[in-house]
N, CA, C and O of each residue as an XYZ file, in Angstrom:
392
protein
N      12.293     64.196     56.595
C      11.518     63.395     57.226
C      12.501     62.338     57.487
O      13.071     62.389     56.398
N      13.249     61.222     58.269
C      13.782     60.263     57.981
C      13.027     59.198     57.520
O      11.822     59.031     57.707
N      13.847     58.434     56.862
C      13.179     57.124     56.747
C      12.927     56.043     57.875
O      13.703     56.132     58.827
N      12.135     55.204     57.928
C      11.715     54.324     58.959
C      13.301     53.228     58.800
O      14.034     52.861     57.882
N      13.224     53.055     60.170
C      14.286     52.093     60.139
C      13.795     50.506     59.663
O      12.614     50.168     59.738
N      14.667     49.764     59.260
C      14.495     48.425     58.345
C      14.356     47.712     59.883
O      14.969     48.228     60.817
N      13.602     46.619     60.079
C      13.910     45.487     60.853
C      15.224     44.828     60.555
O      15.255     44.198     59.498
N      16.309     44.851     61.278
C      17.388     44.049     61.113
C      17.347     42.814     61.132
O      17.753     42.144     60.182
N      16.747     42.193     62.437
C      16.267     40.759     62.122
C      15.775     40.275     60.774
O      16.198     39.342     60.091
N      14.759     41.146     60.543
C      14.007     40.932     59.076
C      15.179     40.575     58.048
O      15.573     39.455     57.722
N      15.603     41.757     57.649
C      16.383     42.299     56.795
C      17.743     40.953     56.107
O      17.976     40.395     55.035
N      18.462     40.967     57.859
C      19.201     39.616     57.807
C      18.760     38.370     57.279
O      19.250     38.018     56.206
N      17.853     37.580     57.886
C      16.905     36.587     57.786
C      16.331     36.530     56.118
O      15.995     35.573     55.421
N      16.365     37.361     55.963
C      15.968     37.433     54.178
C      16.951     36.977     53.214
O      16.820     36.117     52.343
N      18.324     37.950     53.617
C      19.126     38.178     53.007
C      19.962     36.355     52.970
O      20.209     35.632     52.004
N      20.177     36.154     54.357
C      20.179     35.146     54.372
C      19.582     33.601     53.430
O      20.285     32.715     52.944
N      17.625     33.756     53.422
C      17.454     32.711     52.753
C      18.019     32.943     51.360
O      18.608     32.122     50.657
N      17.647     34.577     51.012
C      17.978     34.825     49.425
C      19.466     34.050     49.197
O      19.504     33.336     48.194
N      20.798     34.116     50.086
C      22.021     33.239     49.585
C      21.653     32.157     49.504
O      21.743     31.793     48.331
N      21.168     31.205     50.302
C      20.206     29.578     50.438
C      20.449     29.032     48.565
O      21.017     28.224     47.831
N      19.417     30.333     48.616
C      18.616     30.043     47.164
C      19.791     30.260     46.133
O      20.214     29.398     45.363
N      20.282     31.653     46.254
C      21.503     31.534     44.787
C      22.534     30.982     45.082
O      23.493     31.237     44.353
N      22.752     30.024     46.243
C      23.981     28.981     46.327
C      23.160     27.791     45.452
O      23.585     27.227     44.443
N      22.203     27.627     45.948
C      21.617     26.446     45.169
C      21.585     26.770     43.449
O      21.745     25.952     42.544
N      21.453     27.505     43.397
C      21.146     27.965     41.531
C      22.387     28.329     41.538
O      21.967     29.078     40.656
N      23.689     28.602     41.656
C      24.778     28.958     41.018
C      25.591     27.102     40.707
O      26.137     26.616     39.717
N      25.407     26.760     41.564
C      26.080     25.339     42.003
C      24.860     24.204     40.484
O      25.249     23.432     39.607
N      23.953     24.496     40.717
C      22.827     23.807     39.626
C      23.483     24.269     38.016
O      23.917     23.640     37.050
N      23.295     25.597     38.326
C      23.974     26.212     36.560
C      25.786     25.840     36.751
O      26.259     25.921     35.617
N      26.538     25.594     37.435
C      27.849     25.848     36.598
C      28.215     23.920     37.047
O      29.388     23.569     36.916
N      27.228     22.901     37.510
C      27.730     22.278     37.182
C      26.435     21.351     36.717
O      26.203     20.143     36.755
N      25.693     22.544     36.251
C      24.655     21.002     34.887
C      24.083     20.733     35.656
O      23.587     19.692     35.225
N      23.659     20.891     36.714
C      22.523     20.032     37.218
C      21.553     20.748     37.501
O      21.612     21.976     37.549
N      20.171     19.820     37.807
C      18.632     20.270     38.172
C      18.733     20.134     39.576
O      19.587     19.470     40.163
N      17.604     20.952     40.207
C      17.407     21.108     41.333
C      17.340     19.452     42.017
O      18.094     19.061     42.908
N      16.415     18.745     41.460
C      16.459     17.403     41.996
C      17.866     16.679     42.312
O      18.002     15.898     43.254
N      18.978     17.056     41.342
C      19.906     16.657     41.272
C      20.594     17.199     42.553
O      21.004     16.405     43.399
N      20.691     18.171     42.666
C      21.101     19.245     43.652
C      20.695     18.206     45.062
O      21.482     17.570     45.764
N      19.942     18.254     45.118
C      19.617     17.898     46.906
C      19.941     15.807     46.594
O      19.971     14.813     47.319
N      20.045     15.979     45.708
C      20.583     13.776     45.842
C      21.845     14.038     46.091
O      22.228     13.715     47.216
N      22.775     14.631     45.232
C      23.863     14.881     45.160
C      24.491     15.259     46.706
O      25.522     14.732     47.126
N      23.608     16.372     47.568
C      23.648     16.343     48.861
C      23.577     15.581     49.716
O      24.176     15.946     50.728
N      23.026     14.505     49.786
C      22.870     13.272     50.031
C      23.351     12.161     49.852
O      22.723     11.169     50.223
N      24.272     12.077     49.393
C      25.030     10.817     48.620
C      26.124     10.594     49.589
O      26.232     11.820     49.616
N      26.862     10.270     50.253
C      28.226     10.180     51.002
C      29.483      9.287     49.975
O      29.408      8.689     48.902
N      30.288      9.492     50.668
C      31.535      8.733     49.839
C      31.298      7.408     50.003
O      31.004      7.038     51.140
N      31.375      6.346     48.844
C      32.075      5.179     49.889
C      33.439      4.723     49.774
O      34.247      4.809     48.849
N      33.542      3.970     51.492
C      34.676      3.968     51.446
C      34.899      2.062     51.796
O      34.000      1.297     52.144
N      35.959      1.808     51.626
C      36.326      0.266     51.510
C      36.389      0.037     53.628
O      35.930      0.765     54.508
N      37.070     -1.122     53.700
C      37.132     -1.365     55.289
C      38.152     -0.329     56.311
O      38.060      0.047     57.480
N      39.162     -0.095     55.187
C      39.995      0.524     55.994
C      39.570      1.962     55.806
O      40.149      2.964     56.226
N      38.675      1.901     55.238
C      37.882      3.852     55.612
C      38.768      4.691     54.002
O      39.064      5.870     53.804
N      38.924      3.655     53.272
C      39.971      4.796     51.897
C      38.468      4.635     51.382
O      37.628      3.788     51.688
N      38.383      5.927     50.332
C      37.222      6.425     50.048
C      37.436      5.251     48.183
O      38.520      5.130     47.613
N      36.367      4.735     47.776
C      36.286      3.909     46.732
C      35.588      4.664     45.693
O      36.067      4.483     44.574
N      34.479      5.548     45.758
C      33.890      5.990     45.206
C      33.288      7.246     46.148
O      32.590      7.208     47.161
N      33.757      8.187     45.518
C      33.586      9.381     45.587
C      32.034     10.120     45.506
O      31.440     10.003     44.435
N      31.434     10.804     46.511
C      29.958     11.353     46.587
C      30.289     12.490     45.150
O      29.551     12.412     44.168
N      30.966     13.079     45.169
C      31.603     14.233     44.335
C      33.009     14.435     43.272
O      33.980     14.537     44.022
N      33.342     14.504     42.197
C      34.432     14.539     41.931
C      35.007     15.732     42.138
O      34.359     16.772     42.256
N      36.244     15.655     42.193
C      37.206     16.548     42.599
C      36.859     17.786     42.083
O      37.003     18.635     42.962
N      36.378     18.363     40.807
C      36.327     19.094     39.824
C      34.758     19.627     39.987
O      34.533     20.674     39.380
N      33.658     19.061     40.713
C      32.674     19.853     41.284
C      33.065     19.915     42.390
O      32.758     21.063     42.709
N      33.850     19.182     43.758
C      33.823     19.831     44.755
C      35.025     21.100     44.653
O      34.628     21.989     45.407
N      36.090     21.438     44.129
C      36.511     22.417     43.743
C      35.563     23.710     43.612
O      35.602     24.743     44.281
N      34.509     23.279     42.326
C      33.595     24.660     41.833
C      32.356     25.084     42.862
O      31.905     26.199     43.123
N      31.820     23.198     43.550
C      31.353     23.983     45.024
C      31.731     25.130     45.607
O      31.010     26.121     45.717
N      33.160     25.003     46.094
C      33.683     25.555     47.085
C      34.399     26.918     46.749
O      34.880     27.559     47.684
N      34.488     27.357     45.550
C      34.345     28.398     44.855
C      33.034     29.283     45.113
O      33.007     30.416     45.595
N      32.044     28.570     44.718
C      30.748     29.086     44.532
C      30.503     29.699     46.262
O      30.274     30.821     46.713
N      30.694     28.257     46.937
C      30.465     29.236     48.637
C      31.393     30.162     48.804
O      30.775     31.212     48.980
N      32.559     30.369     48.848
C      33.987     31.374     49.035
C      32.749     32.682     48.343
O      32.689     33.740     48.969
N      31.766     32.497     46.985
C      31.951     33.944     46.446
C      30.253     34.186     47.581
O      29.964     35.169     48.264
N      29.611     33.155     47.427
C      28.258     33.570     48.009
C      28.631     34.267     49.842
O      27.903     35.095     50.389
N      29.711     33.757     50.384
C      29.917     34.175     52.015
C      30.773     35.556     51.719
O      30.713     36.348     52.659
N      31.351     35.879     50.888
C      31.671     37.301     50.145
C      31.037     38.061     49.984
O      31.268     39.199     50.393
N      29.718     37.646     49.155
C      28.778     38.923     49.318
C      28.388     39.031     50.384
O      28.612     40.169     50.796
N      27.499     37.920     51.662
C      27.078     37.936     52.130
C      27.732     39.139     53.111
O      27.157     40.145     53.526
N      29.027     38.738     53.330
C      29.668     39.956     54.226
C      30.029     41.011     53.579
O      30.657     41.812     54.272
N      29.717     41.560     51.568
C      29.645     42.909     51.418
C      28.646     43.236     51.733
O      28.542     44.456     51.860
N      27.350     42.372     52.040
C      25.857     43.163     52.138
C      25.750     43.729     53.696
O      25.259     44.808     54.030
N      26.285     42.807     54.489
C      26.347     42.739     55.837
C      27.236     44.265     56.052
O      26.969     44.780     57.138
N      28.009     44.878     55.396
C      29.410     46.131     55.515
C      28.345     47.055     54.959
O      28.171     48.189     55.405
N      27.700     46.575     54.054
C      26.782     48.244     53.360
C      25.520     48.168     54.097
O      24.778     49.149     54.047
N      25.118     46.978     54.882
C      23.484     47.176     55.205
C      23.525     47.532     57.101
O      22.675     48.161     57.731
N      24.445     47.066     57.491
C      24.117     47.231     59.107
C      25.288     47.761     59.134
O      26.289     47.585     58.440
N      24.957     48.716     60.387
C      25.970     50.104     61.129
C      26.400     48.961     62.074
O      25.711     48.143     62.682
N      28.286     49.212     62.004
C      29.061     48.781     62.494
C      29.426     49.491     63.622
O      29.811     50.617     63.303
N      29.458     49.306     64.709
C      29.681     49.674     66.276
C      31.544     49.492     66.322
O      32.080     48.836     65.428
N      32.010     49.845     66.933
C      33.232     49.516     67.094
C      33.154     48.935     68.540
O      32.325     49.405     69.318
N      33.979     47.939     68.923
C      33.777     47.380     70.093
C      34.021     47.874     71.471
O      35.073     48.426     71.794
N      33.030     47.664     72.275
C      33.275     48.450     73.799
C      34.112     48.389     74.173
O      34.728     47.340     73.986
N      34.884     49.720     75.159
C      35.846     49.280     75.981
C      37.395     49.661     75.505
O      38.363     49.861     76.240
N      37.345     49.695     74.268
C      38.473     49.825     73.335
C      38.616     51.074     73.256
O      37.615     51.781     73.142
N      39.620     51.508     73.290
C      40.113     53.001     73.029
C      40.263     53.161     71.336
O      41.229     52.501     70.954
N      39.766     53.658     70.546
C      39.081     53.572     69.208
C      40.105     55.181     68.692
O      40.104     55.437     67.488
N      40.798     56.017     69.526
C      41.713     56.783     69.221
C      42.729     56.351     68.167
O      43.002     55.176     68.411
N      43.423     56.788     67.086
C      44.440     56.371     66.862
C      45.658     57.303     66.849
O      46.777     56.853     66.604
C-alpha cells in the first residue's frame, strides 16, 4: 500500500517557516545577540550625512559578512530540501532526449 501523499503546499510553508526561525537562531548564536537584539538590529537604519555618506552603519562589516554567509547557508538548505522532497518535472515543450 502506498503512503498517502503529503500536501506539498503545507510542506513548503512549514519548511519556509522553519527556515526563518532557524536563520534567526543562527544569527543570534553567531553574533552573540539575544532575540530582542536581533529584532532591534533589524529595524536600525544606517545614519547618513547630508551628502548621503554613511556615518554610522547599522551593522558592522563583520556582522554583515556573517549574516550574509548564514543567509547563503539557509538558502542552500532550502534548495537541498526542495531537491529531496519535491518531485521535479522537466520543463514542458522541451525535448529531453540527450
